[in-house]
C-alpha positions as CSV (number, residue, x, y, z in Angstrom):
1,M,194.5,144.5,-23.9
2,T,194.7,145.0,-20.2
3,S,195.0,141.9,-17.9
4,T,195.2,140.9,-14.3
5,R,195.7,137.6,-12.4
6,M,194.2,136.8,-9.0
7,P,193.5,133.8,-6.8
8,A,190.4,131.8,-7.8
9,K,188.5,132.7,-4.6
10,P,185.1,134.3,-4.2
11,E,186.5,137.3,-2.4
12,Y,188.3,138.3,-5.6
13,L,185.3,138.1,-7.9
14,E,184.3,141.8,-7.6
15,M,187.9,142.9,-8.2
16,L,188.2,140.8,-11.4
17,Q,184.8,142.1,-12.6
18,D,186.0,145.7,-11.9
19,C,189.1,145.2,-14.1
20,V,186.8,144.6,-17.1
21,L,184.0,147.0,-16.2
22,E,186.5,149.9,-15.8
23,T,187.5,149.4,-19.4
24,V,183.9,149.1,-20.6
25,R,182.7,152.2,-18.7
26,G,185.2,154.3,-20.6
27,T,183.6,153.3,-23.9
28,G,180.2,154.9,-23.2
29,A,178.5,151.5,-23.0
30,S,174.8,151.5,-22.0
31,T,173.5,150.4,-18.7
32,Q,172.0,147.3,-20.4
33,E,175.4,146.4,-22.0
34,L,177.1,146.8,-18.6
35,F,174.6,144.5,-17.0
36,R,175.0,141.8,-19.6
37,I,178.8,141.9,-19.2
38,E,178.7,141.9,-15.4
39,F,176.2,139.0,-15.4
40,A,178.4,136.9,-17.8
41,L,181.5,137.6,-15.8
42,E,179.9,136.7,-12.5
43,E,178.6,133.5,-13.9
44,I,181.8,132.3,-15.5
45,L,184.1,133.5,-12.7
46,T,181.8,131.9,-10.0
47,N,181.9,128.6,-11.9
48,I,185.7,128.7,-12.0
49,N,185.8,129.5,-8.3
50,K,183.6,126.5,-7.5
51,Y,184.7,123.9,-9.9
52,A,188.1,124.5,-11.6
53,Y,190.3,123.6,-8.6
54,P,188.4,121.0,-6.6
55,D,191.4,119.8,-4.5
56,R,193.8,122.7,-4.7
57,E,194.1,126.4,-4.9
58,G,194.4,128.1,-8.3
59,E,194.3,131.4,-10.2
60,I,192.2,133.2,-12.7
61,E,193.6,135.5,-15.3
62,I,191.3,137.9,-17.1
63,A,192.2,140.3,-20.0
64,C,189.9,142.6,-22.0
65,G,190.1,145.1,-24.8
66,M,188.0,146.9,-27.4
67,D,188.7,146.9,-31.1
68,D,187.8,149.6,-33.6
69,S,184.4,148.0,-34.4
70,R,183.3,148.3,-30.7
71,M,183.8,144.6,-30.1
72,L,184.7,143.9,-26.5
73,R,186.9,140.8,-26.1
74,I,187.2,139.2,-22.6
75,V,189.7,136.4,-22.3
76,I,189.5,134.3,-19.1
77,R,192.1,131.7,-18.2
78,D,192.4,129.2,-15.5
79,W,194.7,126.2,-14.9
80,G,192.1,123.9,-13.5
81,E,189.9,121.0,-14.6
82,P,188.7,121.0,-18.2
83,F,185.3,122.6,-18.7
84,N,183.8,123.7,-22.0
85,P,180.7,125.9,-21.3
86,T,179.9,125.9,-25.0
87,L,179.0,122.2,-24.8
88,C,176.5,122.6,-21.9
89,P,173.1,121.4,-22.9
90,T,170.4,123.9,-23.3
91,P,168.1,123.7,-20.2
92,D,164.4,123.2,-20.7
93,I,163.3,126.7,-19.6
94,C,159.6,125.8,-20.2
95,Q,159.8,123.1,-17.5
96,D,158.6,124.0,-14.0
97,A,161.5,125.5,-12.0
98,C,160.9,123.0,-9.2
99,S,161.1,120.1,-11.6
100,R,164.1,121.3,-13.5
101,P,167.6,119.9,-12.5
102,L,169.9,122.4,-10.8
103,G,172.6,124.0,-12.8
104,G,173.2,125.1,-16.4
105,L,170.9,128.1,-16.4
106,G,173.7,130.7,-15.8
107,V,175.8,129.3,-18.6
108,Y,172.7,129.3,-20.9
109,L,172.0,133.0,-20.1
110,T,175.6,133.9,-20.6
111,R,175.6,132.3,-24.0
112,R,172.4,134.3,-24.8
113,M,173.7,137.6,-23.6
114,A,177.2,137.5,-25.2
115,G,177.8,137.8,-28.9
116,D,179.9,134.7,-28.9
117,L,181.8,132.3,-26.5
118,I,184.9,130.6,-27.7
119,Y,186.5,127.8,-25.6
120,E,190.0,126.4,-26.0
121,R,191.5,123.7,-23.9
122,L,195.2,124.6,-23.7
123,P,197.9,122.2,-22.6
124,D,197.9,123.7,-19.2
125,G,194.4,124.9,-18.7
126,N,191.2,126.5,-20.0
127,Q,190.7,129.7,-22.0
128,L,187.3,131.2,-22.6
129,T,186.9,134.2,-24.8
130,I,183.6,136.1,-24.5
131,L,182.7,138.6,-27.2
132,F,180.3,141.5,-26.8
133,Q,179.3,143.9,-29.6
134,L,178.8,147.3,-27.9
């Protein structure tokens, strides 16, 4: 599994995504699979950039790898505030967009696009594993 660690700042988002997408492109993944992975990464990494470190700077570590059954495992770590995206309520997508409260739609879509999301609160931070069957 390859990994990289960078500051939790918006200007590093694309570099973190590229670390994963570089691995995925080598597998012959479809354009649709690449889109799903890129979308999920952007949503989760953006949320960490915005909310994990409200009063200090921090870092994000991302690791990814493929197994023999073409399962992509992406592990994202931060050392910030606790946040479990698997517990976010499902937004009412039938409700008029102007009436719907802000937030939550990106996490909902990430959960729908990924095969599975597994959250762990570690003693020193958060770990989110995102699985994609390619």
